[in-house]
C-alpha positions in Angstrom: 6.5 1.6 5.4 7.4 1.4 1.6 10.3 3.6 0.6 10.1 4.6 -3.0 13.5 5.4 -4.5 12.2 8.4 -6.3 10.9 11.9 -5.4 7.1 11.6 -6.1 4.0 13.7 -6.0 0.2 13.2 -5.9 0.4 13.2 -9.8 2.3 9.9 -9.5 -0.2 8.1 -7.3 -1.6 6.0 -10.2 1.8 5.0 -11.4 3.1 4.0 -8.1 0.0 2.1 -7.2 0.3 0.1 -10.5 4.0 -0.6 -9.7 3.2 -1.9 -6.2 0.5 -4.2 -7.4 2.5 -5.6 -10.4 5.5 -6.0 -8.2 3.8 -7.6 -5.1 1.5 -10.1 -7.0 -0.2 -11.6 -3.9 -1.8 -8.3 -3.1 -5.1 -7.7 -4.6 -6.3 -4.0 -5.3 -10.0 -3.7 -4.3 -10.6 0.0 -4.3 -8.8 3.3 -4.7 -10.0 6.4 -3.0 -8.3 9.7 -4.0 -8.3 12.7 -1.7 -6.9 16.3 -1.8 -3.4 15.3 -0.8 -3.5 11.6 -0.2 -4.8 8.3 -1.8 -6.0 5.1 -0.1 -6.0 1.7 -1.7 -8.0 -1.0 0.0 -6.4 -4.2 -0.7 -6.3 -7.9 0.5 -3.5 -10.2 1.0 -3.6 -13.7 2.3 -7.2 -13.4 3.0 -6.8 -10.2 5.3 -7.7 -6.7 4.4 -5.4 -3.7 4.6 -5.4 0.1 3.5 -2.4 1.1 1.6 -2.1 4.8 2.4 -0.3 7.5 0.3 0.4 11.0 1.8 2.1 13.3 -0.7 3.2 16.1 1.6 5.6 14.0 3.7 6.0 11.6 0.6 5.1 8.4 2.8 3.5 5.3 2.0 2.2 2.7 4.5 -0.2 -0.2 5.2 -2.8 -0.1 8.0 -4.9 -3.1 8.8 -8.7 -2.8 8.1 -9.7 -4.8 11.1 -7.9 -6.3 14.2 -7.6 -9.8 12.8 -5.7 -8.2 9.8 -3.6 -6.3 12.2 -2.4 -9.6 13.5 -1.0 -10.3 10.1 0.8 -6.9 9.5 4.2 -8.5 10.4 3.7 -11.2 8.0 2.8 -8.8 5.2 6.0 -6.9 6.0 8.0 -9.9 5.6 6.3 -10.7 2.3 7.1 -7.3 1.0 10.7 -7.5 2.2 11.2 -11.0 0.7 9.5 -10.3 -2.7 11.7 -7.4 -3.9 
C-alpha cells in the first residue's frame, strides 16, 4: 500500500495520481478509470502490468497485479517504491 501523508478525498485523485507518476518515474500510466468513489490506474513497471487502486471512503491506495506473471513481481515493485522515496 501507499500511505499518503495527507487526508485526501476523491477530488484529489488527479493530483495524487500525477504526484505518484512524477515521483516514481519507472511507472508508466496507461489508463485512468474513474468510478463513483474510487479510481483505477492501469500502469506498467518493468514490463509488467498493475492496477493502482484508489478507494476514497477508507482513504486507501494499493497495487494489484493485472495477471499472474505480474503478481510474481509485486514484491519487486514494492521494493522499488520503498527505495525510490
